[in-house]
N, CA, C and O atoms as a GROMACS GRO file, in nm:
protein
  320
    1MET      N    1   9.398   5.099  10.893
    1MET     CA    2   9.390   5.195  11.002
    1MET      C    3   9.510   5.291  10.994
    1MET      O    4   9.624   5.247  10.977
    2THR      N    5   9.485   5.418  11.007
    2THR     CA    6   9.590   5.518  11.003
    2THR      C    7   9.643   5.541  11.142
    2THR      O    8   9.565   5.560  11.236
    3TYR      N    9   9.775   5.538  11.156
    3TYR     CA   10   9.837   5.563  11.285
    3TYR      C   11   9.864   5.712  11.300
    3TYR      O   12   9.926   5.773  11.214
    4ARG      N   13   9.816   5.770  11.410
    4ARG     CA   14   9.844   5.909  11.439
    4ARG      C   15   9.912   5.917  11.574
    4ARG      O   16   9.875   5.848  11.669
    5THR      N   17  10.014   6.003  11.584
    5THR     CA   18  10.085   6.017  11.710
    5THR      C   19   9.996   6.090  11.811
    5THR      O   20   9.896   6.151  11.774
    6GLN      N   21  10.033   6.082  11.938
    6GLN     CA   22   9.958   6.153  12.040
    6GLN      C   23   9.961   6.303  12.013
    6GLN      O   24   9.862   6.372  12.034
    7MET      N   25  10.076   6.353  11.967
    7MET     CA   26  10.087   6.495  11.935
    7MET      C   27   9.987   6.532  11.826
    7MET      O   28   9.920   6.635  11.836
    8GLN      N   29   9.974   6.450  11.722
    8GLN     CA   30   9.882   6.479  11.613
    8GLN      C   31   9.737   6.473  11.660
    8GLN      O   32   9.654   6.552  11.615
    9LEU      N   33   9.707   6.382  11.750
    9LEU     CA   34   9.571   6.374  11.805
    9LEU      C   35   9.535   6.504  11.878
    9LEU      O   36   9.423   6.554  11.864
   10ILE      N   37   9.629   6.556  11.955
   10ILE     CA   38   9.605   6.679  12.029
   10ILE      C   39   9.591   6.797  11.932
   10ILE      O   40   9.503   6.881  11.950
   11ILE      N   41   9.677   6.804  11.832
   11ILE     CA   42   9.669   6.911  11.732
   11ILE      C   43   9.534   6.907  11.662
   11ILE      O   44   9.467   7.010  11.648
   12ASP      N   45   9.493   6.790  11.619
   12ASP     CA   46   9.364   6.776  11.550
   12ASP      C   47   9.249   6.820  11.640
   12ASP      O   48   9.156   6.886  11.594
   13HIS      N   49   9.256   6.784  11.766
   13HIS     CA   50   9.151   6.822  11.862
   13HIS      C   51   9.146   6.974  11.877
   13HIS      O   52   9.039   7.033  11.870
   14LEU      N   53   9.262   7.037  11.898
   14LEU     CA   54   9.267   7.181  11.916
   14LEU      C   55   9.217   7.256  11.793
   14LEU      O   56   9.149   7.358  11.804
   15GLU      N   57   9.251   7.204  11.676
   15GLU     CA   58   9.212   7.272  11.552
   15GLU      C   59   9.064   7.254  11.518
   15GLU      O   60   9.006   7.336  11.448
   16SER      N   61   9.004   7.147  11.566
   16SER     CA   62   8.867   7.119  11.526
   16SER      C   63   8.762   7.156  11.631
   16SER      O   64   8.642   7.158  11.602
   17ARG      N   65   8.804   7.185  11.752
   17ARG     CA   66   8.707   7.213  11.859
   17ARG      C   67   8.737   7.346  11.925
   17ARG      O   68   8.844   7.366  11.982
   18ARG      N   69   8.643   7.435  11.916
   18ARG     CA   70   8.661   7.570  11.971
   18ARG      C   71   8.668   7.572  12.123
   18ARG      O   72   8.728   7.663  12.181
   19LYS      N   73   8.608   7.474  12.187
   19LYS     CA   74   8.606   7.476  12.334
   19LYS      C   75   8.740   7.436  12.394
   19LYS      O   76   8.761   7.453  12.514
   20GLY      N   77   8.831   7.383  12.314
   20GLY     CA   78   8.963   7.347  12.364
   20GLY      C   79   8.968   7.204  12.416
   20GLY      O   80   8.887   7.119  12.379
   21ILE      N   81   9.066   7.180  12.504
   21ILE     CA   82   9.088   7.046  12.557
   21ILE      C   83   9.132   7.054  12.703
   21ILE      O   84   9.205   7.146  12.742
   22THR      N   85   9.088   6.959  12.781
   22THR     CA   86   9.132   6.945  12.920
   22THR      C   87   9.206   6.812  12.934
   22THR      O   88   9.204   6.729  12.844
   23SER      N   89   9.271   6.795  13.047
   23SER     CA   90   9.339   6.668  13.072
   23SER      C   91   9.240   6.552  13.069
   23SER      O   92   9.271   6.444  13.019
   24TRP      N   93   9.120   6.576  13.124
   24TRP     CA   94   9.019   6.471  13.125
   24TRP      C   95   8.977   6.435  12.982
   24TRP      O   96   8.959   6.317  12.951
   25ASP      N   97   8.962   6.536  12.896
   25ASP     CA   98   8.931   6.509  12.754
   25ASP      C   99   9.040   6.422  12.692
   25ASP      O  100   9.011   6.324  12.622
   26ALA      N  101   9.165   6.458  12.718
   26ALA     CA  102   9.278   6.384  12.660
   26ALA      C  103   9.280   6.240  12.708
   26ALA      O  104   9.308   6.148  12.630
   27ILE      N  105   9.252   6.220  12.836
   27ILE     CA  106   9.254   6.084  12.892
   27ILE      C  107   9.139   6.001  12.835
   27ILE      O  108   9.160   5.889  12.788
   28THR      N  109   9.017   6.056  12.841
   28THR     CA  110   8.901   5.976  12.801
   28THR      C  111   8.890   5.957  12.650
   28THR      O  112   8.849   5.851  12.604
   29ASP      N  113   8.927   6.060  12.573
   29ASP     CA  114   8.913   6.051  12.427
   29ASP      C  115   9.030   5.978  12.360
   29ASP      O  116   9.010   5.907  12.262
   30TYR      N  117   9.151   5.996  12.414
   30TYR     CA  118   9.270   5.947  12.344
   30TYR      C  119   9.364   5.861  12.429
   30TYR      O  120   9.460   5.805  12.376
   31GLY      N  121   9.339   5.851  12.558
   31GLY     CA  122   9.429   5.774  12.645
   31GLY      C  123   9.560   5.847  12.672
   31GLY      O  124   9.660   5.784  12.708
   32ILE      N  125   9.562   5.978  12.654
   32ILE     CA  126   9.683   6.058  12.674
   32ILE      C  127   9.681   6.114  12.816
   32ILE      O  128   9.588   6.185  12.854
   33THR      N  129   9.784   6.081  12.893
   33THR     CA  130   9.787   6.122  13.033
   33THR      C  131   9.882   6.239  13.059
   33THR      O  132   9.887   6.289  13.171
   34ARG      N  133   9.956   6.284  12.959
   34ARG     CA  134  10.053   6.392  12.980
   34ARG      C  135  10.024   6.510  12.886
   34ARG      O  136  10.111   6.551  12.810
   35LEU      N  137   9.903   6.562  12.892
   35LEU     CA  138   9.863   6.670  12.803
   35LEU      C  139   9.952   6.793  12.820
   35LEU      O  140   9.992   6.853  12.720
   36ALA      N  141   9.983   6.832  12.942
   36ALA     CA  142  10.064   6.952  12.965
   36ALA      C  143  10.199   6.943  12.894
   36ALA      O  144  10.250   7.045  12.846
   37LYS      N  145  10.256   6.826  12.888
   37LYS     CA  146  10.384   6.806  12.818
   37LYS      C  147  10.369   6.839  12.669
   37LYS      O  148  10.454   6.907  12.612
   38TYR      N  149  10.263   6.790  12.608
   38TYR     CA  150  10.243   6.816  12.466
   38TYR      C  151  10.208   6.963  12.439
   38TYR      O  152  10.250   7.018  12.338
   39ILE      N  153  10.133   7.025  12.529
   39ILE     CA  154  10.102   7.168  12.514
   39ILE      C  155  10.232   7.248  12.522
   39ILE      O  156  10.251   7.341  12.444
   40HIS      N  157  10.319   7.214  12.614
   40HIS     CA  158  10.448   7.283  12.627
   40HIS      C  159  10.529   7.267  12.498
   40HIS      O  160  10.586   7.365  12.450
   41GLU      N  161  10.535   7.147  12.444
   41GLU     CA  162  10.610   7.123  12.320
   41GLU      C  163  10.551   7.203  12.204
   41GLU      O  164  10.626   7.259  12.124
   42LEU      N  165  10.420   7.209  12.194
   42LEU     CA  166  10.356   7.287  12.088
   42LEU      C  167  10.388   7.435  12.101
   42LEU      O  168  10.416   7.502  12.002
   43ARG      N  169  10.383   7.486  12.222
   43ARG     CA  170  10.418   7.628  12.245
   43ARG      C  171  10.563   7.655  12.205
   43ARG      O  172  10.593   7.759  12.146
   44CYS      N  173  10.652   7.563  12.236
   44CYS     CA  174  10.793   7.578  12.197
   44CYS      C  175  10.810   7.577  12.045
   44CYS      O  176  10.906   7.634  11.993
   45ARG      N  177  10.719   7.512  11.975
   45ARG     CA  178  10.723   7.504  11.828
   45ARG      C  179  10.649   7.620  11.760
   45ARG      O  180  10.636   7.622  11.638
   46GLY      N  181  10.601   7.715  11.840
   46GLY     CA  182  10.539   7.833  11.782
   46GLY      C  183  10.387   7.837  11.783
   46GLY      O  184  10.328   7.930  11.727
   47TRP      N  185  10.324   7.739  11.844
   47TRP     CA  186  10.178   7.738  11.852
   47TRP      C  187  10.136   7.834  11.963
   47TRP      O  188  10.195   7.836  12.070
   48SER      N  189  10.033   7.915  11.936
   48SER     CA  190   9.981   8.007  12.035
   48SER      C  191   9.860   7.942  12.103
   48SER      O  192   9.752   7.932  12.046
   49ILE      N  193   9.883   7.898  12.227
   49ILE     CA  194   9.780   7.826  12.303
   49ILE      C  195   9.761   7.898  12.436
   49ILE      O  196   9.856   7.921  12.510
   50ILE      N  197   9.637   7.932  12.466
   50ILE     CA  198   9.608   7.994  12.595
   50ILE      C  199   9.551   7.888  12.689
   50ILE      O  200   9.506   7.783  12.645
   51ASP      N  201   9.553   7.919  12.817
   51ASP     CA  202   9.494   7.828  12.915
   51ASP      C  203   9.426   7.908  13.024
   51ASP      O  204   9.460   8.024  13.049
   52HIS      N  205   9.331   7.847  13.086
   52HIS     CA  206   9.264   7.907  13.201
   52HIS      C  207   9.206   7.796  13.288
   52HIS      O  208   9.176   7.686  13.241
   53TYR      N  209   9.191   7.828  13.416
   53TYR     CA  210   9.132   7.733  13.510
   53TYR      C  211   8.980   7.744  13.507
   53TYR      O  212   8.923   7.852  13.494
   54GLU      N  213   8.917   7.629  13.519
   54GLU     CA  214   8.773   7.621  13.534
   54GLU      C  215   8.746   7.554  13.670
   54GLU      O  216   8.824   7.472  13.716
   55TYR      N  217   8.636   7.592  13.732
   55TYR     CA  218   8.604   7.543  13.865
   55TYR      C  219   8.466   7.480  13.871
   55TYR      O  220   8.374   7.521  13.799
   56ASP      N  221   8.454   7.381  13.956
   56ASP     CA  222   8.324   7.324  13.989
   56ASP      C  223   8.302   7.352  14.138
   56ASP      O  224   8.365   7.291  14.224
   57LYS      N  225   8.213   7.445  14.166
   57LYS     CA  226   8.191   7.487  14.304
   57LYS      C  227   8.133   7.376  14.391
   57LYS      O  228   8.160   7.369  14.511
   58ASP      N  229   8.052   7.289  14.330
   58ASP     CA  230   7.990   7.181  14.407
   58ASP      C  231   8.092   7.082  14.460
   58ASP      O  232   8.083   7.038  14.575
   59SER      N  233   8.189   7.047  14.377
   59SER     CA  234   8.288   6.948  14.418
   59SER      C  235   8.419   7.014  14.464
   59SER      O  236   8.510   6.946  14.512
   60ASN      N  237   8.427   7.146  14.449
   60ASN     CA  238   8.547   7.221  14.487
   60ASN      C  239   8.671   7.173  14.410
   60ASN      O  240   8.781   7.165  14.466
   61ARG      N  241   8.652   7.141  14.284
   61ARG     CA  242   8.762   7.095  14.198
   61ARG      C  243   8.791   7.198  14.091
   61ARG      O  244   8.703   7.274  14.050
   62LYS      N  245   8.916   7.198  14.045
   62LYS     CA  246   8.952   7.286  13.934
   62LYS      C  247   9.036   7.208  13.834
   62LYS      O  248   9.100   7.109  13.867
   63TRP      N  249   9.034   7.256  13.711
   63TRP     CA  250   9.112   7.194  13.604
   63TRP      C  251   9.146   7.302  13.503
   63TRP      O  252   9.086   7.409  13.502
   64LYS      N  253   9.245   7.272  13.420
   64LYS     CA  254   9.290   7.368  13.320
   64LYS      C  255   9.238   7.330  13.183
   64LYS      O  256   9.242   7.213  13.144
   65ARG      N  257   9.190   7.430  13.109
   65ARG     CA  258   9.146   7.412  12.970
   65ARG      C  259   9.242   7.487  12.879
   65ARG      O  260   9.276   7.602  12.905
   66TYR      N  261   9.284   7.421  12.774
   66TYR     CA  262   9.375   7.480  12.675
   66TYR      C  263   9.297   7.508  12.546
   66TYR      O  264   9.219   7.424  12.501
   67LYS      N  265   9.321   7.627  12.488
   67LYS     CA  266   9.255   7.665  12.363
   67LYS      C  267   9.358   7.717  12.264
   67LYS      O  268   9.453   7.786  12.301
   68LEU      N  269   9.338   7.683  12.139
   68LEU     CA  270   9.428   7.725  12.032
   68LEU      C  271   9.389   7.864  11.985
   68LEU      O  272   9.274   7.890  11.950
   69LEU      N  273   9.488   7.956  11.984
   69LEU     CA  274   9.467   8.088  11.926
   69LEU      C  275   9.514   8.090  11.782
   69LEU      O  276   9.443   8.136  11.693
   70SER      N  277   9.635   8.038  11.758
   70SER     CA  278   9.686   8.030  11.620
   70SER      C  279   9.796   7.924  11.615
   70SER      O  280   9.857   7.889  11.715
   71SER      N  281   9.817   7.875  11.495
   71SER     CA  282   9.919   7.774  11.474
   71SER      C  283  10.023   7.827  11.376
   71SER      O  284   9.995   7.922  11.303
   72PRO      N  285  10.141   7.768  11.374
   72PRO     CA  286  10.241   7.808  11.275
   72PRO      C  287  10.189   7.791  11.133
   72PRO      O  288  10.229   7.865  11.043
   73ARG      N  289  10.100   7.694  11.112
   73ARG     CA  290  10.041   7.672  10.980
   73ARG      C  291   9.959   7.793  10.936
   73ARG      O  292   9.967   7.835  10.821
   74ALA      N  293   9.882   7.848  11.029
   74ALA     CA  294   9.794   7.961  10.995
   74ALA      C  295   9.875   8.084  10.954
   74ALA      O  296   9.833   8.159  10.866
   75SER      N  297   9.990   8.104  11.017
   75SER     CA  298  10.071   8.221  10.984
   75SER      C  299  10.140   8.208  10.849
   75SER      O  300  10.183   8.309  10.792
   76LYS      N  301  10.150   8.086  10.795
   76LYS     CA  302  10.214   8.065  10.667
   76LYS      C  303  10.117   8.075  10.549
   76LYS      O  304  10.159   8.083  10.433
   77ILE      N  305   9.988   8.074  10.578
   77ILE     CA  306   9.888   8.082  10.471
   77ILE      C  307   9.897   8.219  10.404
   77ILE      O  308   9.899   8.322  10.472
   78GLY      N  309   9.904   8.220  10.275
   78GLY     CA  310   9.911   8.345  10.202
   78GLY      C  311  10.052   8.393  10.174
   78GLY      O  312  10.072   8.486  10.096
   79LYS      N  313  10.152   8.330  10.239
   79LYS     CA  314  10.291   8.368  10.214
   79LYS      C  315  10.348   8.284  10.102
   79LYS      O  316  10.315   8.166  10.089
   80LYS      N  317  10.434   8.344  10.023
   80LYS     CA  318  10.497   8.270   9.912
   80LYS      C  319  10.642   8.244   9.943
   80LYS      O  320  10.712   8.182   9.862
   0.00000   0.00000   0.00000
């Protein structure tokens, strides 16, 4: 079994899924309860991540979804 850090799980999720990630996704898929902390760390490391609120009018609840725009890896492709 390969061990992946919580940070790597989030990176893999953002890179592989266009719809992004929510706190609920992080909790149910990976058991990660501090998604905002990891998003903040990624932004500090140069990752371009946007966020927006989504709403459920029936339950009057809102949550934040994070989406990857670009990563430091993508900006290095093609450079020598």
